[in-house]
N, CA, C and O of each residue as an XYZ file, in Angstrom:
512
protein
N      27.669    -69.539    -10.097
C      28.313    -68.826     -8.996
C      27.538    -67.541     -8.703
O      26.981    -66.917     -9.606
N      27.513    -67.170     -7.458
C      26.860    -65.930     -7.069
C      27.899    -64.817     -6.956
O      29.103    -65.058     -7.035
N      27.410    -63.610     -6.772
C      28.336    -62.508     -6.532
C      29.081    -62.775     -5.229
O      28.557    -63.425     -4.324
N      30.310    -62.266     -5.144
C      31.178    -62.520     -4.007
C      31.425    -61.212     -3.265
O      31.820    -60.216     -3.871
N      31.193    -61.212     -1.952
C      31.441    -60.011     -1.158
C      32.935    -59.898     -0.890
O      33.590    -60.885     -0.552
N      33.466    -58.701     -1.041
C      34.898    -58.463     -0.999
C      35.235    -57.452      0.086
O      34.645    -56.373      0.141
N      36.178    -57.796      0.944
C      36.687    -56.851      1.935
C      37.950    -56.205      1.372
O      38.453    -56.631      0.332
N      38.454    -55.198      2.040
C      39.700    -54.567      1.612
C      40.828    -55.594      1.620
O      41.633    -55.636      0.690
N      40.893    -56.417      2.657
C      41.933    -57.458      2.740
C      41.795    -58.451      1.585
O      42.796    -58.851      0.991
N      40.552    -58.854      1.260
C      40.322    -59.757      0.127
C      40.784    -59.113     -1.177
O      41.397    -59.767     -2.021
N      40.481    -57.819     -1.333
C      40.876    -57.109     -2.547
C      42.389    -57.163     -2.722
O      42.884    -57.454     -3.811
N      43.113    -56.884     -1.656
C      44.578    -56.892     -1.726
C      45.116    -58.284     -2.053
O      46.133    -58.415     -2.735
N      44.438    -59.314     -1.570
C      44.874    -60.683     -1.792
C      44.481    -61.216     -3.174
O      45.285    -61.871     -3.837
N      43.242    -60.936     -3.612
C      42.698    -61.555     -4.824
C      42.753    -60.680     -6.075
O      42.779    -61.191     -7.195
N      42.770    -59.360     -5.882
C      42.662    -58.455     -7.025
C      43.983    -57.730     -7.272
O      44.630    -57.944     -8.297
N      44.379    -56.878     -6.337
C      45.590    -56.071     -6.488
C      45.957    -55.474     -5.139
O      45.113    -54.906     -4.446
N      47.220    -55.607     -4.777
C      47.670    -55.018     -3.509
C      48.288    -53.656     -3.794
O      49.451    -53.557     -4.187
N      47.504    -52.623     -3.593
C      47.941    -51.253     -3.875
C      48.956    -50.749     -2.853
O      49.559    -49.696     -3.063
N      49.158    -51.465     -1.766
C      50.146    -51.048     -0.767
C      51.554    -51.505     -1.132
O      52.535    -50.898     -0.703
N      51.660    -52.576     -1.925
C      52.979    -53.112     -2.263
C      53.387    -52.829     -3.704
O      54.544    -53.043     -4.067
N      52.457    -52.352     -4.533
C      52.769    -52.092     -5.936
C      52.024    -50.852     -6.421
O      50.860    -50.636     -6.084
N      52.714    -50.048     -7.213
C      52.074    -48.862     -7.790
C      51.542    -49.141     -9.189
O      50.668    -48.424     -9.675
N      52.062    -50.176     -9.837
C      51.655    -50.523    -11.189
C      50.577    -51.593    -11.142
O      50.767    -52.646    -10.534
N      49.440    -51.324    -11.787
C      48.312    -52.246    -11.769
C      48.732    -53.602    -12.317
O      49.325    -53.689    -13.392
N      48.425    -54.645    -11.580
C      48.660    -56.021    -12.005
C      47.574    -56.875    -11.371
O      47.608    -57.149    -10.171
N      46.618    -57.291    -12.178
C      45.467    -58.051    -11.696
C      45.889    -59.469    -11.336
O      46.549    -60.145    -12.126
N      45.506    -59.920    -10.142
C      45.871    -61.247     -9.647
C      44.864    -62.329    -10.038
O      45.157    -63.516     -9.891
N      43.702    -61.953    -10.525
C      42.639    -62.914    -10.811
C      42.893    -63.765    -12.036
O      43.779    -63.474    -12.840
N      42.098    -64.828    -12.172
C      42.223    -65.734    -13.311
C      41.069    -65.577    -14.297
O      41.109    -66.140    -15.391
N      40.040    -64.817    -13.918
C      38.951    -64.485    -14.839
C      38.726    -62.982    -14.758
O      39.002    -62.375    -13.724
N      38.229    -62.371    -15.831
C      37.878    -60.949    -15.741
C      36.884    -60.746    -14.600
O      36.228    -61.692    -14.165
N      36.777    -59.509    -14.120
C      35.919    -59.251    -12.962
C      35.190    -57.923    -13.074
O      35.608    -57.012    -13.789
N      34.101    -57.848    -12.352
C      33.376    -56.598    -12.145
C      33.276    -56.421    -10.634
O      32.890    -57.346     -9.920
N      33.624    -55.239    -10.153
C      33.440    -54.946     -8.735
C      32.351    -53.885     -8.618
O      32.446    -52.802     -9.195
N      31.326    -54.221     -7.864
C      30.185    -53.334     -7.622
C      30.400    -52.642     -6.281
O      30.318    -53.276     -5.229
N      30.676    -51.343     -6.320
C      30.762    -50.533     -5.098
C      29.341    -50.069     -4.796
O      28.743    -49.336     -5.583
N      28.800    -50.497     -3.654
C      27.394    -50.268     -3.334
C      27.234    -49.932     -1.845
O      28.198    -49.961     -1.080
N      26.001    -49.615     -1.459
C      25.634    -49.478     -0.041
C      24.242    -50.073      0.135
O      23.428    -50.059     -0.789
N      23.979    -50.594      1.324
C      22.690    -51.233      1.597
C      21.510    -50.274      1.476
O      20.404    -50.695      1.138
N      21.734    -48.988      1.750
C      20.643    -48.008      1.725
C      20.384    -47.428      0.333
O      19.439    -46.658      0.156
N      21.198    -47.781     -0.644
C      21.147    -47.202     -1.992
C      20.080    -47.888     -2.857
O      20.173    -49.082     -3.145
N      19.071    -47.118     -3.262
C      17.986    -47.651     -4.094
C      18.460    -48.228     -5.418
O      18.137    -49.376     -5.724
N      19.226    -47.464     -6.229
C      19.718    -48.012     -7.494
C      20.603    -49.257     -7.296
O      20.613    -50.152     -8.140
N      21.338    -49.306     -6.186
C      22.176    -50.476     -5.885
C      21.300    -51.710     -5.677
O      21.606    -52.796     -6.171
N      20.207    -51.525     -4.940
C      19.277    -52.630     -4.696
C      18.620    -53.076     -6.002
O      18.400    -54.267     -6.219
N      18.310    -52.114     -6.864
C      17.646    -52.430     -8.126
C      18.549    -53.229     -9.062
O      18.069    -54.088     -9.802
N      19.833    -52.958     -9.034
C      20.767    -53.605     -9.946
C      21.259    -54.954     -9.413
O      21.775    -55.765    -10.183
N      21.108    -55.204     -8.120
C      21.612    -56.438     -7.494
C      21.121    -57.721     -8.176
O      21.933    -58.610     -8.428
N      19.816    -57.852     -8.487
C      19.364    -59.088     -9.153
C      19.991    -59.273    -10.539
O      20.259    -60.401    -10.952
N      20.223    -58.178    -11.250
C      20.859    -58.241    -12.571
C      22.276    -58.795    -12.435
O      22.700    -59.638    -13.226
N      23.005    -58.315    -11.427
C      24.372    -58.797    -11.210
C      24.377    -60.269    -10.827
O      25.259    -61.014    -11.254
N      23.402    -60.699    -10.024
C      23.298    -62.113     -9.661
C      23.048    -62.970    -10.904
O      23.654    -64.029    -11.063
N      22.154    -62.510    -11.783
C      21.864    -63.245    -13.024
C      23.107    -63.332    -13.899
O      23.396    -64.387    -14.463
N      23.844    -62.230    -14.017
C      25.062    -62.222    -14.827
C      26.136    -63.123    -14.227
O      26.883    -63.770    -14.960
N      26.217    -63.171    -12.899
C      27.197    -64.042    -12.233
C      26.934    -65.503    -12.583
O      27.872    -66.273    -12.789
N      25.656    -65.885    -12.650
C      25.297    -67.253    -13.019
C      25.550    -67.476    -14.512
O      26.122    -68.492    -14.908
N      25.124    -66.527    -15.326
C      25.257    -66.633    -16.775
C      26.720    -66.764    -17.219
O      27.022    -67.516    -18.146
N      27.612    -66.042    -16.568
C      29.028    -66.046    -16.960
C      29.895    -66.844    -15.986
O      31.104    -66.628    -15.910
N      29.284    -67.759    -15.248
C      29.997    -68.579    -14.267
C      31.211    -69.257    -14.907
O      31.105    -69.896    -15.954
N      32.361    -69.102    -14.253
C      33.592    -69.710    -14.756
C      34.354    -68.833    -15.735
O      35.534    -69.074    -15.994
N      33.693    -67.816    -16.282
C      34.347    -66.918    -17.246
C      34.498    -65.503    -16.726
O      35.258    -64.711    -17.284
N      33.767    -65.174    -15.640
C      33.735    -63.827    -15.086
C      33.391    -63.919    -13.610
O      32.573    -64.750    -13.215
N      34.007    -63.075    -12.790
C      33.681    -63.023    -11.371
C      33.093    -61.653    -11.060
O      33.635    -60.629    -11.478
N      31.991    -61.634    -10.333
C      31.375    -60.373     -9.935
C      31.491    -60.248     -8.421
O      30.993    -61.083     -7.666
N      32.161    -59.185     -8.004
C      32.376    -58.904     -6.589
C      31.512    -57.728     -6.164
O      31.119    -56.903     -6.989
N      31.218    -57.658     -4.860
C      30.485    -56.537     -4.288
C      31.297    -55.977     -3.134
O      31.802    -56.725     -2.298
N      31.420    -54.652     -3.093
C      32.125    -53.977     -2.005
C      31.161    -52.987     -1.368
O      30.682    -52.064     -2.027
N      30.879    -53.182     -0.087
C      30.001    -52.288      0.658
C      30.814    -51.045      1.032
O      31.731    -51.123      1.850
N      30.478    -49.910      0.436
C      31.259    -48.681      0.641
C      31.169    -48.157      2.070
O      32.074    -47.461      2.529
N      30.089    -48.482      2.777
C      29.972    -48.054      4.171
C      30.932    -48.826      5.076
O      31.454    -48.282      6.049
N      31.154    -50.084      4.749
C      32.019    -50.948      5.554
C      33.481    -50.826      5.117
O      34.380    -50.728      5.952
N      33.708    -50.833      3.806
C      35.069    -50.830      3.251
C      35.446    -49.423      2.783
O      35.643    -49.182      1.592
N      35.541    -48.510      3.733
C      35.800    -47.107      3.400
C      37.195    -46.886      2.833
O      37.374    -46.034      1.963
N      38.187    -47.635      3.309
C      39.544    -47.489      2.778
C      39.582    -47.825      1.289
O      40.132    -47.070      0.487
N      38.998    -48.957      0.933
C      38.992    -49.386     -0.468
C      38.205    -48.405     -1.340
O      38.610    -48.104     -2.462
N      37.098    -47.917     -0.826
C      36.303    -46.924     -1.560
C      37.109    -45.652     -1.788
O      37.018    -45.040     -2.852
N      37.898    -45.251     -0.792
C      38.727    -44.047     -0.915
C      39.848    -44.247     -1.931
O      40.182    -43.324     -2.674
N      40.423    -45.428     -1.970
C      41.505    -45.718     -2.921
C      41.026    -45.479     -4.356
O      41.777    -44.973     -5.190
N      39.773    -45.846     -4.637
C      39.224    -45.676     -5.984
C      38.454    -44.369     -6.155
O      37.900    -44.107     -7.222
N      38.420    -43.550     -5.107
C      37.757    -42.256     -5.205
C      36.273    -42.366     -5.487
O      35.719    -41.570     -6.245
N      35.631    -43.345     -4.883
C      34.200    -43.549     -5.124
C      33.427    -42.348     -4.574
O      33.448    -42.076     -3.373
N      32.748    -41.642     -5.469
C      31.976    -40.450     -5.113
C      30.470    -40.714     -5.116
O      29.715    -40.102     -4.361
N      30.053    -41.641     -5.985
C      28.631    -41.963     -6.080
C      28.484    -43.471     -6.234
O      29.390    -44.159     -6.705
N      27.335    -43.957     -5.830
C      27.085    -45.383     -5.942
C      25.749    -45.613     -6.636
O      24.841    -44.792     -6.510
N      25.618    -46.693     -7.352
C      26.658    -47.679     -7.571
C      27.740    -47.169     -8.525
O      27.480    -46.360     -9.416
N      28.941    -47.660     -8.314
C      30.052    -47.458     -9.249
C      30.650    -48.831     -9.504
O      30.781    -49.647     -8.591
N      31.010    -49.073    -10.751
C      31.521    -50.390    -11.144
C      32.947    -50.279    -11.642
O      33.293    -49.372    -12.399
N      33.772    -51.226    -11.201
C      35.131    -51.352    -11.688
C      35.154    -52.586    -12.579
O      34.976    -53.709    -12.107
N      35.375    -52.369    -13.875
C      35.437    -53.452    -14.848
C      36.905    -53.818    -15.033
O      37.706    -52.978    -15.443
N      37.265    -55.070    -14.734
C      38.662    -55.487    -14.740
C      38.898    -56.571    -15.792
O      38.479    -57.714    -15.607
N      39.565    -56.221    -16.894
C      39.941    -57.249    -17.879
C      41.147    -58.038    -17.351
O      41.813    -57.600    -16.414
N      41.422    -59.188    -17.948
C      42.593    -59.963    -17.522
C      43.883    -59.200    -17.778
O      44.813    -59.248    -16.973
N      43.934    -58.493    -18.907
C      45.099    -57.672    -19.207
C      44.627    -56.260    -19.514
O      43.493    -56.062    -19.949
N      45.469    -55.305    -19.295
C      45.093    -53.917    -19.555
C      44.614    -53.227    -18.293
O      44.664    -53.783    -17.196
N      44.155    -52.016    -18.476
C      43.771    -51.155    -17.372
C      42.290    -51.322    -17.035
O      41.460    -51.390    -17.941
N      41.945    -51.388    -15.745
C      40.526    -51.462    -15.382
C      39.804    -50.152    -15.691
O      40.419    -49.090    -15.795
N      38.478    -50.259    -15.834
C      37.654    -49.092    -16.164
C      36.670    -48.857    -15.028
O      35.948    -49.775    -14.640
N      36.631    -47.643    -14.490
C      35.724    -47.275    -13.402
C      34.568    -46.487    -13.991
O      34.776    -45.497    -14.693
N      33.336    -46.930    -13.702
C      32.168    -46.278    -14.292
C      31.038    -46.177    -13.273
O      30.531    -47.201    -12.816
N      30.630    -44.944    -12.906
C      29.491    -44.795    -11.994
C      28.169    -44.984    -12.728
O      28.081    -44.780    -13.939
N      27.148    -45.374    -11.979
C      25.797    -45.454    -12.536
C      25.248    -46.860    -12.571
O      25.998    -47.835    -12.613
N      23.927    -46.957    -12.555
C      23.247    -48.247    -12.688
C      22.921    -48.451    -14.161
O      22.412    -47.545    -14.820
N      23.212    -49.630    -14.670
C      23.019    -49.906    -16.095
C      22.025    -51.035    -16.288
O      21.883    -51.898    -15.422
N      21.335    -51.033    -17.422
C      20.472    -52.174    -17.729
C      21.341    -53.403    -18.063
O      22.523    -53.275    -18.385
N      20.740    -54.560    -17.980
C      21.464    -55.820    -18.191
C      22.171    -55.861    -19.545
O      23.297    -56.348    -19.641
N      21.517    -55.354    -20.588
C      22.129    -55.417    -21.915
C      23.419    -54.595    -21.991
O      24.329    -54.955    -22.738
N      23.512    -53.504    -21.235
C      24.732    -52.698    -21.222
C      25.855    -53.458    -20.507
O      26.995    -53.472    -20.972
N      25.528    -54.086    -19.382
C      26.518    -54.918    -18.695
C      27.016    -56.015    -19.635
O      28.219    -56.249    -19.751
N      26.079    -56.680    -20.300
C      26.434    -57.782    -21.204
C      27.350    -57.286    -22.331
O      28.305    -57.967    -22.705
N      27.056    -56.106    -22.863
C      27.876    -55.532    -23.934
C      29.303    -55.261    -23.439
O      30.266    -55.595    -24.129
N      29.443    -54.665    -22.263
C      30.771    -54.395    -21.701
C      31.504    -55.711    -21.428
O      32.694    -55.834    -21.716
N      30.800    -56.675    -20.883
C      31.406    -57.981    -20.597
C      31.926    -58.614    -21.883
O      33.075    -59.051    -21.945
N      31.092    -58.662    -22.892
C      31.474    -59.307    -24.157
C      32.563    -58.534    -24.902
O      33.512    -59.132    -25.407
N      32.429    -57.202    -24.972
C      33.335    -56.386    -25.787
C      34.643    -56.023    -25.086
O      35.684    -55.925    -25.736
N      34.602    -55.820    -23.765
C      35.788    -55.317    -23.060
C      36.444    -56.345    -22.136
O      37.654    -56.296    -21.915
N      35.654    -57.270    -21.600
C      36.214    -58.184    -20.606
C      36.522    -59.575    -21.156
O      37.529    -60.174    -20.778
N      35.676    -60.095    -22.038
C      35.882    -61.458    -22.528
C      36.534    -61.537    -23.893
O      37.066    -62.585    -24.259
N      36.505    -60.463    -24.647
C      37.109    -60.503    -25.980
C      38.611    -60.267    -25.881
O      39.091    -59.586    -24.974
N      39.337    -60.839    -26.825
C      40.782    -60.624    -26.881
C      41.030    -59.228    -27.451
O      40.497    -58.895    -28.510
N      41.831    -58.406    -26.769
C      42.086    -57.063    -27.292
C      42.891    -57.115    -28.584
O      43.795    -57.935    -28.741
N      42.546    -56.233    -29.491
C      43.310    -56.103    -30.736
C      44.527    -55.251    -30.442
O      44.540    -54.486    -29.477
N      45.535    -55.380    -31.259
C      46.809    -54.661    -31.034
C      46.591    -53.170    -30.772
O      47.084    -52.640    -29.776
N      45.853    -52.486    -31.662
C      45.702    -51.046    -31.519
C      44.804    -50.657    -30.357
O      44.899    -49.538    -29.852
N      43.927    -51.571    -29.920
C      43.021    -51.265    -28.822
C      43.669    -51.461    -27.463
O      43.240    -50.859    -26.478
N      44.695    -52.293    -27.398
C      45.276    -52.675    -26.117
C      45.657    -51.462    -25.272
O      45.424    -51.460    -24.063
N      46.229    -50.448    -25.876
C      46.681    -49.287    -25.128
C      45.522    -48.454    -24.587
O      45.678    -47.751    -23.589
N      44.363    -48.527    -25.238
C      43.256    -47.667    -24.837
C      42.309    -48.316    -23.832
O      41.385    -47.660    -23.352
N      42.517    -49.567    -23.509
C      41.603    -50.243    -22.588
C      41.850    -49.801    -21.172
O      41.174    -50.264    -20.254
């Protein structure tokens, strides 16, 4: 699977509808990463092939979405995106993690394996 482009309407339908609920509840069936990017952003362009490779590598176990911050300004504002790229890491259960910056592939893989695909331990669940 390739990365999936996400509109604000898609986000509300597939991820979480922030207009109807104040408490985070992920609608997806696999953990996800959302890449907040812009077409003019150099680091965003540099990281794009890495995200495509990870989307193929974790096909069926993880979904990688892309949100163009220039087009989807409402969604970018909801998450307070100040710099790009910024990534929203969404586990199946627990709280999502927002992290700005471009990362090497091994860092993405570590977050995917340790935070998104692993089962949380009792004491860790509250801190995710």
